[in-house]
SEPAMI-692604 format. One record per atom (N, C-alpha, C): residue number from 1; residue in one letter; atom name; x, y, z. Coordinates in nm, 3 decimals. Layout:
BEGIN
<num->NUM residuo->A atomo->CA east->X north->Y up->Z>
...
This chain:
BEGIN
<num->1 residuo->M atomo->N east->0.084 north->-0.119 up->0.000>
<num->1 residuo->M atomo->CA east->0.000 north->0.000 up->0.000>
<num->1 residuo->M atomo->C east->0.088 north->0.124 up->0.000>
<num->2 residuo->L atomo->N east->0.051 north->0.219 up->-0.081>
<num->2 residuo->L atomo->CA east->0.129 north->0.342 up->-0.092>
<num->2 residuo->L atomo->C east->0.106 north->0.432 up->0.029>
<num->3 residuo->E atomo->N east->0.214 north->0.490 up->0.076>
<num->3 residuo->E atomo->CA east->0.204 north->0.591 up->0.181>
<num->3 residuo->E atomo->C east->0.157 north->0.721 up->0.118>
<num->4 residuo->D atomo->N east->0.115 north->0.815 up->0.200>
<num->4 residuo->D atomo->CA east->0.059 north->0.941 up->0.152>
<num->4 residuo->D atomo->C east->0.155 north->1.016 up->0.059>
<num->5 residuo->E atomo->N east->0.281 north->1.028 up->0.097>
<num->5 residuo->E atomo->CA east->0.377 north->1.100 up->0.013>
<num->5 residuo->E atomo->C east->0.401 north->1.026 up->-0.119>
<num->6 residuo->G atomo->N east->0.405 north->0.895 up->-0.116>
<num->6 residuo->G atomo->CA east->0.423 north->0.817 up->-0.238>
<num->6 residuo->G atomo->C east->0.305 north->0.836 up->-0.332>
<num->7 residuo->L atomo->N east->0.185 north->0.836 up->-0.278>
<num->7 residuo->L atomo->CA east->0.065 north->0.856 up->-0.359>
<num->7 residuo->L atomo->C east->0.067 north->0.995 up->-0.422>
<num->8 residuo->K atomo->N east->0.105 north->1.096 up->-0.346>
<num->8 residuo->K atomo->CA east->0.112 north->1.232 up->-0.399>
<num->8 residuo->K atomo->C east->0.214 north->1.241 up->-0.513>
<num->9 residuo->S atomo->N east->0.327 north->1.176 up->-0.494>
<num->9 residuo->S atomo->CA east->0.431 north->1.176 up->-0.597>
<num->9 residuo->S atomo->C east->0.382 north->1.108 up->-0.724>
<num->10 residuo->L atomo->N east->0.312 north->0.997 up->-0.708>
<num->10 residuo->L atomo->CA east->0.257 north->0.926 up->-0.823>
<num->10 residuo->L atomo->C east->0.153 north->1.011 up->-0.895>
<num->11 residuo->V atomo->N east->0.068 north->1.077 up->-0.820>
<num->11 residuo->V atomo->CA east->-0.034 north->1.166 up->-0.879>
<num->11 residuo->V atomo->C east->0.034 north->1.276 up->-0.961>
<num->12 residuo->R atomo->N east->0.138 north->1.338 up->-0.906>
<num->12 residuo->R atomo->CA east->0.208 north->1.446 up->-0.978>
<num->12 residuo->R atomo->C east->0.268 north->1.395 up->-1.109>
<num->13 residuo->E atomo->N east->0.323 north->1.275 up->-1.105>
<num->13 residuo->E atomo->CA east->0.383 north->1.221 up->-1.228>
<num->13 residuo->E atomo->C east->0.276 north->1.192 up->-1.333>
<num->14 residuo->I atomo->N east->0.161 north->1.141 up->-1.291>
<num->14 residuo->I atomo->CA east->0.051 north->1.115 up->-1.385>
<num->14 residuo->I atomo->C east->-0.001 north->1.248 up->-1.441>
<num->15 residuo->E atomo->N east->-0.012 north->1.349 up->-1.357>
<num->15 residuo->E atomo->CA east->-0.053 north->1.482 up->-1.404>
<num->15 residuo->E atomo->C east->0.046 north->1.532 up->-1.508>
<num->16 residuo->G atomo->N east->0.173 north->1.501 up->-1.490>
<num->16 residuo->G atomo->CA east->0.277 north->1.543 up->-1.585>
<num->16 residuo->G atomo->C east->0.258 north->1.483 up->-1.724>
<num->17 residuo->Q atomo->N east->0.177 north->1.377 up->-1.732>
<num->17 residuo->Q atomo->CA east->0.146 north->1.318 up->-1.863>
<num->17 residuo->Q atomo->C east->0.022 north->1.384 up->-1.924>
<num->18 residuo->G atomo->N east->-0.028 north->1.489 up->-1.860>
<num->18 residuo->G atomo->CA east->-0.138 north->1.566 up->-1.918>
<num->18 residuo->G atomo->C east->-0.276 north->1.536 up->-1.862>
<num->19 residuo->F atomo->N east->-0.283 north->1.457 up->-1.756>
<num->19 residuo->F atomo->CA east->-0.413 north->1.425 up->-1.699>
<num->19 residuo->F atomo->C east->-0.453 north->1.528 up->-1.593>
<num->20 residuo->A atomo->N east->-0.582 north->1.557 up->-1.585>
<num->20 residuo->A atomo->CA east->-0.636 north->1.649 up->-1.485>
<num->20 residuo->A atomo->C east->-0.610 north->1.591 up->-1.345>
<num->21 residuo->P atomo->N east->-0.597 north->1.678 up->-1.245>
<num->21 residuo->P atomo->CA east->-0.570 north->1.631 up->-1.109>
<num->21 residuo->P atomo->C east->-0.668 north->1.524 up->-1.059>
<num->22 residuo->E atomo->N east->-0.795 north->1.540 up->-1.089>
<num->22 residuo->E atomo->CA east->-0.894 north->1.444 up->-1.040>
<num->22 residuo->E atomo->C east->-0.874 north->1.305 up->-1.104>
<num->23 residuo->I atomo->N east->-0.842 north->1.306 up->-1.232>
<num->23 residuo->I atomo->CA east->-0.818 north->1.180 up->-1.304>
<num->23 residuo->I atomo->C east->-0.688 north->1.118 up->-1.256>
<num->24 residuo->A atomo->N east->-0.583 north->1.200 up->-1.240>
<num->24 residuo->A atomo->CA east->-0.454 north->1.150 up->-1.192>
<num->24 residuo->A atomo->C east->-0.470 north->1.086 up->-1.055>
<num->25 residuo->D atomo->N east->-0.549 north->1.146 up->-0.969>
<num->25 residuo->D atomo->CA east->-0.574 north->1.093 up->-0.835>
<num->25 residuo->D atomo->C east->-0.644 north->0.957 up->-0.844>
<num->26 residuo->L atomo->N east->-0.744 north->0.948 up->-0.928>
<num->26 residuo->L atomo->CA east->-0.818 north->0.822 up->-0.947>
<num->26 residuo->L atomo->C east->-0.724 north->0.714 up->-1.003>
<num->27 residuo->Y atomo->N east->-0.646 north->0.749 up->-1.103>
<num->27 residuo->Y atomo->CA east->-0.555 north->0.652 up->-1.165>
<num->27 residuo->Y atomo->C east->-0.450 north->0.605 up->-1.065>
<num->28 residuo->A atomo->N east->-0.394 north->0.697 up->-0.987>
<num->28 residuo->A atomo->CA east->-0.294 north->0.659 up->-0.888>
<num->28 residuo->A atomo->C east->-0.353 north->0.561 up->-0.786>
<num->29 residuo->A atomo->N east->-0.474 north->0.587 up->-0.743>
<num->29 residuo->A atomo->CA east->-0.541 north->0.497 up->-0.649>
<num->29 residuo->A atomo->C east->-0.566 north->0.360 up->-0.712>
<num->30 residuo->R atomo->N east->-0.604 north->0.359 up->-0.840>
<num->30 residuo->R atomo->CA east->-0.630 north->0.232 up->-0.910>
<num->30 residuo->R atomo->C east->-0.500 north->0.153 up->-0.932>
<num->31 residuo->I atomo->N east->-0.390 north->0.224 up->-0.959>
<num->31 residuo->I atomo->CA east->-0.262 north->0.158 up->-0.982>
<num->31 residuo->I atomo->C east->-0.205 north->0.102 up->-0.852>
<num->32 residuo->G atomo->N east->-0.209 north->0.183 up->-0.747>
<num->32 residuo->G atomo->CA east->-0.154 north->0.142 up->-0.619>
<num->32 residuo->G atomo->C east->-0.005 north->0.116 up->-0.627>
<num->33 residuo->D atomo->N east->0.043 north->0.019 up->-0.551>
<num->33 residuo->D atomo->CA east->0.186 north->-0.010 up->-0.553>
<num->33 residuo->D atomo->C east->0.218 north->-0.134 up->-0.635>
<num->34 residuo->R atomo->N east->0.120 north->-0.185 up->-0.708>
<num->34 residuo->R atomo->CA east->0.139 north->-0.302 up->-0.795>
<num->34 residuo->R atomo->C east->0.083 north->-0.274 up->-0.934>
<num->35 residuo->P atomo->N east->0.160 north->-0.202 up->-1.014>
<num->35 residuo->P atomo->CA east->0.110 north->-0.165 up->-1.146>
<num->35 residuo->P atomo->C east->0.100 north->-0.286 up->-1.240>
<num->36 residuo->I atomo->N east->0.007 north->-0.277 up->-1.331>
<num->36 residuo->I atomo->CA east->-0.003 north->-0.373 up->-1.442>
<num->36 residuo->I atomo->C east->0.077 north->-0.311 up->-1.556>
<num->37 residuo->V atomo->N east->0.176 north->-0.382 up->-1.604>
<num->37 residuo->V atomo->CA east->0.265 north->-0.330 up->-1.707>
<num->37 residuo->V atomo->C east->0.252 north->-0.414 up->-1.834>
<num->38 residuo->D atomo->N east->0.238 north->-0.345 up->-1.948>
<num->38 residuo->D atomo->CA east->0.230 north->-0.420 up->-2.074>
<num->38 residuo->D atomo->C east->0.371 north->-0.447 up->-2.128>
<num->39 residuo->E atomo->N east->0.378 north->-0.510 up->-2.244>
<num->39 residuo->E atomo->CA east->0.507 north->-0.551 up->-2.301>
<num->39 residuo->E atomo->C east->0.595 north->-0.433 up->-2.339>
<num->40 residuo->K atomo->N east->0.537 north->-0.313 up->-2.353>
<num->40 residuo->K atomo->CA east->0.615 north->-0.194 up->-2.387>
<num->40 residuo->K atomo->C east->0.656 north->-0.115 up->-2.263>
<num->41 residuo->G atomo->N east->0.615 north->-0.161 up->-2.145>
<num->41 residuo->G atomo->CA east->0.647 north->-0.092 up->-2.021>
<num->41 residuo->G atomo->C east->0.545 north->0.012 up->-1.980>
<num->42 residuo->N atomo->N east->0.436 north->0.023 up->-2.057>
<num->42 residuo->N atomo->CA east->0.329 north->0.117 up->-2.021>
<num->42 residuo->N atomo->C east->0.251 north->0.064 up->-1.902>
<num->43 residuo->I atomo->N east->0.199 north->0.155 up->-1.822>
<num->43 residuo->I atomo->CA east->0.119 north->0.120 up->-1.705>
<num->43 residuo->I atomo->C east->-0.027 north->0.117 up->-1.748>
<num->44 residuo->I atomo->N east->-0.093 north->0.005 up->-1.723>
<num->44 residuo->I atomo->CA east->-0.233 north->-0.010 up->-1.758>
<num->44 residuo->I atomo->C east->-0.318 north->0.016 up->-1.634>
<num->45 residuo->V atomo->N east->-0.413 north->0.107 up->-1.649>
<num->45 residuo->V atomo->CA east->-0.506 north->0.139 up->-1.540>
<num->45 residuo->V atomo->C east->-0.636 north->0.068 up->-1.569>
<num->46 residuo->T atomo->N east->-0.686 north->-0.008 up->-1.472>
<num->46 residuo->T atomo->CA east->-0.811 north->-0.081 up->-1.490>
<num->46 residuo->T atomo->C east->-0.913 north->-0.042 up->-1.385>
<num->47 residuo->D atomo->N east->-1.040 north->-0.068 up->-1.417>
<num->47 residuo->D atomo->CA east->-1.144 north->-0.047 up->-1.317>
<num->47 residuo->D atomo->C east->-1.156 north->-0.171 up->-1.230>
<num->48 residuo->E atomo->N east->-1.253 north->-0.173 up->-1.142>
<num->48 residuo->E atomo->CA east->-1.269 north->-0.284 up->-1.049>
<num->48 residuo->E atomo->C east->-1.305 north->-0.416 up->-1.116>
<num->49 residuo->R atomo->N east->-1.352 north->-0.411 up->-1.241>
<num->49 residuo->R atomo->CA east->-1.386 north->-0.532 up->-1.316>
<num->49 residuo->R atomo->C east->-1.276 north->-0.574 up->-1.412>
<num->50 residuo->G atomo->N east->-1.167 north->-0.498 up->-1.414>
<num->50 residuo->G atomo->CA east->-1.055 north->-0.533 up->-1.502>
<num->50 residuo->G atomo->C east->-1.059 north->-0.467 up->-1.639>
<num->51 residuo->K atomo->N east->-1.159 north->-0.382 up->-1.661>
<num->51 residuo->K atomo->CA east->-1.168 north->-0.311 up->-1.790>
<num->51 residuo->K atomo->C east->-1.062 north->-0.202 up->-1.794>
<num->52 residuo->E atomo->N east->-0.990 north->-0.194 up->-1.906>
<num->52 residuo->E atomo->CA east->-0.885 north->-0.094 up->-1.920>
<num->52 residuo->E atomo->C east->-0.943 north->0.047 up->-1.929>
<num->53 residuo->L atomo->N east->-0.895 north->0.135 up->-1.842>
<num->53 residuo->L atomo->CA east->-0.937 north->0.275 up->-1.842>
<num->53 residuo->L atomo->C east->-0.837 north->0.362 up->-1.917>
<num->54 residuo->A atomo->N east->-0.709 north->0.328 up->-1.903>
<num->54 residuo->A atomo->CA east->-0.604 north->0.409 up->-1.967>
<num->54 residuo->A atomo->C east->-0.474 north->0.330 up->-1.974>
<num->55 residuo->S atomo->N east->-0.389 north->0.376 up->-2.064>
<num->55 residuo->S atomo->CA east->-0.254 north->0.324 up->-2.075>
<num->55 residuo->S atomo->C east->-0.161 north->0.444 up->-2.058>
<num->56 residuo->L atomo->N east->-0.081 north->0.441 up->-1.952>
<num->56 residuo->L atomo->CA east->0.010 north->0.551 up->-1.923>
<num->56 residuo->L atomo->C east->0.150 north->0.518 up->-1.970>
<num->57 residuo->K atomo->N east->0.224 north->0.619 up->-2.009>
<num->57 residuo->K atomo->CA east->0.364 north->0.599 up->-2.043>
<num->57 residuo->K atomo->C east->0.434 north->0.546 up->-1.918>
<num->58 residuo->P atomo->N east->0.547 north->0.477 up->-1.935>
<num->58 residuo->P atomo->CA east->0.619 north->0.427 up->-1.817>
<num->58 residuo->P atomo->C east->0.640 north->0.538 up->-1.714>
<num->59 residuo->L atomo->N east->0.622 north->0.503 up->-1.587>
<num->59 residuo->L atomo->CA east->0.634 north->0.599 up->-1.478>
<num->59 residuo->L atomo->C east->0.764 north->0.578 up->-1.402>
<num->60 residuo->K atomo->N east->0.841 north->0.685 up->-1.384>
<num->60 residuo->K atomo->CA east->0.966 north->0.678 up->-1.310>
<num->60 residuo->K atomo->C east->0.943 north->0.632 up->-1.167>
<num->61 residuo->F atomo->N east->0.825 north->0.658 up->-1.115>
<num->61 residuo->F atomo->CA east->0.790 north->0.620 up->-0.978>
<num->61 residuo->F atomo->C east->0.816 north->0.471 up->-0.953>
<num->62 residuo->F atomo->N east->0.797 north->0.388 up->-1.056>
<num->62 residuo->F atomo->CA east->0.811 north->0.244 up->-1.041>
<num->62 residuo->F atomo->C east->0.946 north->0.189 up->-1.087>
<num->63 residuo->E atomo->N east->1.034 north->0.278 up->-1.131>
<num->63 residuo->E atomo->CA east->1.168 north->0.232 up->-1.172>
<num->63 residuo->E atomo->C east->1.248 north->0.196 up->-1.049>
<num->64 residuo->E atomo->N east->1.330 north->0.094 up->-1.063>
<num->64 residuo->E atomo->CA east->1.413 north->0.051 up->-0.949>
<num->64 residuo->E atomo->C east->1.552 north->0.105 up->-0.961>
């Protein structure tokens, strides 16, 4: 589970890809600390049923 500062950092990075703050907040919460990554390294955001909501460019937040 993401801590408050980690979540804020993730939201800022998603906003940096052009998403509105409300959407970035929703996406960060949906991604959590276990992102779904496709073969190109993009982060896939899904709803509670697994339907894809968005595909984000790779996020530095998850780089090791």
